[in-house]
ChimeraX commands (.cxc) that place a marker at each C-alpha (Angstrom):
marker #1 position -6.99,-6.39,-8.63 radius 0.5
marker #1 position -7.02,-10.06,-9.15 radius 0.5
marker #1 position -9.79,-12.54,-8.26 radius 0.5
marker #1 position -9.40,-16.27,-7.70 radius 0.5
marker #1 position -11.54,-19.36,-8.00 radius 0.5
marker #1 position -10.72,-23.00,-7.37 radius 0.5
marker #1 position -10.48,-25.34,-10.34 radius 0.5
marker #1 position -10.42,-28.42,-8.12 radius 0.5
marker #1 position -10.57,-29.17,-4.41 radius 0.5
marker #1 position -7.00,-29.73,-3.11 radius 0.5
marker #1 position -5.41,-32.07,-0.72 radius 0.5
marker #1 position -3.71,-29.66,1.68 radius 0.5
marker #1 position -0.61,-30.20,3.67 radius 0.5
marker #1 position -0.99,-30.06,7.48 radius 0.5
marker #1 position 0.07,-26.41,7.60 radius 0.5
marker #1 position -3.03,-25.31,5.58 radius 0.5
marker #1 position -5.66,-27.34,7.47 radius 0.5
marker #1 position -6.94,-24.69,9.88 radius 0.5
marker #1 position -10.50,-23.37,9.86 radius 0.5
marker #1 position -9.46,-20.08,8.21 radius 0.5
marker #1 position -7.93,-21.91,5.33 radius 0.5
marker #1 position -11.07,-23.99,4.87 radius 0.5
marker #1 position -13.19,-20.86,4.82 radius 0.5
marker #1 position -10.97,-19.54,2.00 radius 0.5
marker #1 position -11.37,-22.82,0.07 radius 0.5
marker #1 position -15.16,-22.72,0.60 radius 0.5
marker #1 position -15.28,-19.14,-0.81 radius 0.5
marker #1 position -13.05,-20.00,-3.76 radius 0.5
marker #1 position -15.06,-23.06,-4.67 radius 0.5
marker #1 position -18.19,-20.98,-5.26 radius 0.5
marker #1 position -17.07,-17.97,-7.28 radius 0.5
marker #1 position -14.22,-15.60,-8.14 radius 0.5
marker #1 position -13.21,-13.73,-5.00 radius 0.5
marker #1 position -10.65,-10.97,-4.36 radius 0.5
marker #1 position -7.97,-11.03,-1.62 radius 0.5
marker #1 position -9.66,-8.27,0.40 radius 0.5
marker #1 position -12.90,-10.24,0.69 radius 0.5
marker #1 position -10.97,-13.47,1.46 radius 0.5
marker #1 position -9.13,-11.72,4.27 radius 0.5
marker #1 position -12.33,-10.26,5.71 radius 0.5
marker #1 position -14.29,-13.52,5.59 radius 0.5
marker #1 position -11.58,-15.99,6.65 radius 0.5
marker #1 position -9.87,-14.07,9.53 radius 0.5
marker #1 position -6.45,-15.23,8.26 radius 0.5
marker #1 position -3.45,-12.99,8.52 radius 0.5
marker #1 position -2.44,-11.56,5.06 radius 0.5
marker #1 position 0.76,-13.56,4.88 radius 0.5
marker #1 position -1.10,-16.86,5.55 radius 0.5
marker #1 position -3.59,-16.01,2.75 radius 0.5
marker #1 position -0.71,-15.24,0.37 radius 0.5
marker #1 position 1.01,-18.51,1.24 radius 0.5
marker #1 position -2.20,-20.46,0.62 radius 0.5
marker #1 position -2.95,-18.73,-2.68 radius 0.5
marker #1 position 0.75,-19.27,-3.76 radius 0.5
marker #1 position 0.44,-22.99,-2.82 radius 0.5
marker #1 position -2.82,-23.41,-4.84 radius 0.5
marker #1 position -1.46,-21.39,-7.80 radius 0.5
marker #1 position 1.75,-23.40,-7.82 radius 0.5
marker #1 position -0.22,-26.59,-8.15 radius 0.5
marker #1 position -2.42,-25.20,-10.93 radius 0.5
marker #1 position -5.55,-25.27,-8.80 radius 0.5
marker #1 position -6.53,-21.54,-9.16 radius 0.5
marker #1 position -8.23,-19.71,-11.97 radius 0.5
marker #1 position -6.93,-16.09,-11.76 radius 0.5
marker #1 position -8.63,-13.12,-13.34 radius 0.5
marker #1 position -7.91,-9.48,-13.47 radius 0.5
marker #1 position -11.02,-7.55,-12.63 radius 0.5
marker #1 position -12.05,-4.57,-14.77 radius 0.5
marker #1 position -11.69,-1.10,-13.47 radius 0.5
marker #1 position -14.58,-0.03,-11.16 radius 0.5
marker #1 position -16.16,2.32,-13.70 radius 0.5
marker #1 position -16.45,-0.53,-16.23 radius 0.5
marker #1 position -17.85,-2.95,-13.67 radius 0.5
marker #1 position -20.50,-0.51,-12.57 radius 0.5
marker #1 position -21.56,0.65,-16.01 radius 0.5
marker #1 position -20.77,4.29,-15.37 radius 0.5
marker #1 position -18.48,4.55,-18.39 radius 0.5
marker #1 position -18.96,5.28,-22.07 radius 0.5
marker #1 position -19.63,2.41,-24.40 radius 0.5
marker #1 position -16.23,2.97,-25.89 radius 0.5
marker #1 position -14.55,1.98,-22.61 radius 0.5
marker #1 position -16.66,-1.13,-22.31 radius 0.5
marker #1 position -15.57,-2.15,-25.80 radius 0.5
marker #1 position -11.82,-1.29,-25.36 radius 0.5
marker #1 position -11.16,-2.88,-21.99 radius 0.5
marker #1 position -11.74,-6.46,-23.11 radius 0.5
marker #1 position -9.51,-5.85,-26.10 radius 0.5
marker #1 position -6.76,-4.47,-23.85 radius 0.5
marker #1 position -7.00,-7.63,-21.66 radius 0.5
marker #1 position -6.92,-9.91,-24.73 radius 0.5
marker #1 position -3.84,-8.12,-26.11 radius 0.5
marker #1 position -2.08,-8.38,-22.70 radius 0.5
marker #1 position -2.84,-12.10,-22.44 radius 0.5
marker #1 position -1.52,-12.65,-26.01 radius 0.5
marker #1 position 1.66,-10.71,-25.40 radius 0.5
marker #1 position 2.36,-12.39,-22.04 radius 0.5
marker link #1:1,2 radius 0.2
marker link #1:2,3 radius 0.2
marker link #1:3,4 radius 0.2
marker link #1:4,5 radius 0.2
marker link #1:5,6 radius 0.2
marker link #1:6,7 radius 0.2
marker link #1:7,8 radius 0.2
marker link #1:8,9 radius 0.2
marker link #1:9,10 radius 0.2
marker link #1:10,11 radius 0.2
marker link #1:11,12 radius 0.2
marker link #1:12,13 radius 0.2
marker link #1:13,14 radius 0.2
marker link #1:14,15 radius 0.2
marker link #1:15,16 radius 0.2
marker link #1:16,17 radius 0.2
marker link #1:17,18 radius 0.2
marker link #1:18,19 radius 0.2
marker link #1:19,20 radius 0.2
marker link #1:20,21 radius 0.2
marker link #1:21,22 radius 0.2
marker link #1:22,23 radius 0.2
marker link #1:23,24 radius 0.2
marker link #1:24,25 radius 0.2
marker link #1:25,26 radius 0.2
marker link #1:26,27 radius 0.2
marker link #1:27,28 radius 0.2
marker link #1:28,29 radius 0.2
marker link #1:29,30 radius 0.2
marker link #1:30,31 radius 0.2
marker link #1:31,32 radius 0.2
marker link #1:32,33 radius 0.2
marker link #1:33,34 radius 0.2
marker link #1:34,35 radius 0.2
marker link #1:35,36 radius 0.2
marker link #1:36,37 radius 0.2
marker link #1:37,38 radius 0.2
marker link #1:38,39 radius 0.2
marker link #1:39,40 radius 0.2
marker link #1:40,41 radius 0.2
marker link #1:41,42 radius 0.2
marker link #1:42,43 radius 0.2
marker link #1:43,44 radius 0.2
marker link #1:44,45 radius 0.2
marker link #1:45,46 radius 0.2
marker link #1:46,47 radius 0.2
marker link #1:47,48 radius 0.2
marker link #1:48,49 radius 0.2
marker link #1:49,50 radius 0.2
marker link #1:50,51 radius 0.2
marker link #1:51,52 radius 0.2
marker link #1:52,53 radius 0.2
marker link #1:53,54 radius 0.2
marker link #1:54,55 radius 0.2
marker link #1:55,56 radius 0.2
marker link #1:56,57 radius 0.2
marker link #1:57,58 radius 0.2
marker link #1:58,59 radius 0.2
marker link #1:59,60 radius 0.2
marker link #1:60,61 radius 0.2
marker link #1:61,62 radius 0.2
marker link #1:62,63 radius 0.2
marker link #1:63,64 radius 0.2
marker link #1:64,65 radius 0.2
marker link #1:65,66 radius 0.2
marker link #1:66,67 radius 0.2
marker link #1:67,68 radius 0.2
marker link #1:68,69 radius 0.2
marker link #1:69,70 radius 0.2
marker link #1:70,71 radius 0.2
marker link #1:71,72 radius 0.2
marker link #1:72,73 radius 0.2
marker link #1:73,74 radius 0.2
marker link #1:74,75 radius 0.2
marker link #1:75,76 radius 0.2
marker link #1:76,77 radius 0.2
marker link #1:77,78 radius 0.2
marker link #1:78,79 radius 0.2
marker link #1:79,80 radius 0.2
marker link #1:80,81 radius 0.2
marker link #1:81,82 radius 0.2
marker link #1:82,83 radius 0.2
marker link #1:83,84 radius 0.2
marker link #1:84,85 radius 0.2
marker link #1:85,86 radius 0.2
marker link #1:86,87 radius 0.2
marker link #1:87,88 radius 0.2
marker link #1:88,89 radius 0.2
marker link #1:89,90 radius 0.2
marker link #1:90,91 radius 0.2
marker link #1:91,92 radius 0.2
marker link #1:92,93 radius 0.2
marker link #1:93,94 radius 0.2
marker link #1:94,95 radius 0.2
marker link #1:95,96 radius 0.2
view
């Protein structure tokens, strides 16, 4: 799952100036947030959220991160998994 955070506040075209879009921008300006949480908090339809995220990403305004698997985030894994997961992410970024 990806999470997103705003790098800079955008000037939005008229199609993205509704209250739901502003709620999304407010969330994204504070911390990394996943799509599920953005949908729940904003009340936007999924296709509108995808359009907004695509617009922001296309203009280089989003910091996108892959979140670690749930067991790594919660600390219910072995120390080996906590050590290996960041290396796998690093290798993926270097190869991509």
